C-alpha angles and dihedrals in degrees: 000000000000092000091048090055090045091052092048092050093044090048092049091050091048092049093046091051089049092050088049090053092049092049087054091060110276099125098171092067091056092071091051091050091049090051092049093049092047093050091048092051093048093052093044090047090049093051091046091049092051091049091047093050091045096242112158125199117245113240113251116266115212121204103242118185115244108264094215091053094050098045118086121217102231102144 
């Protein structure tokens, strides 16, 4: 949870600095900031919706080779 709070604070500082730069006259950066905020809201909204609907992620399944097929019988 500590890293989540750190990420939120760092993101807010970054966004604030970007908005300050845009207010000083760099209009090209404004479009990039809008895209970043929009993508962040879409991802956060999707995660919230999954949690609200009770959808759980499946754990990853790694393709492990069969042990009996990889072992040689040299006894």
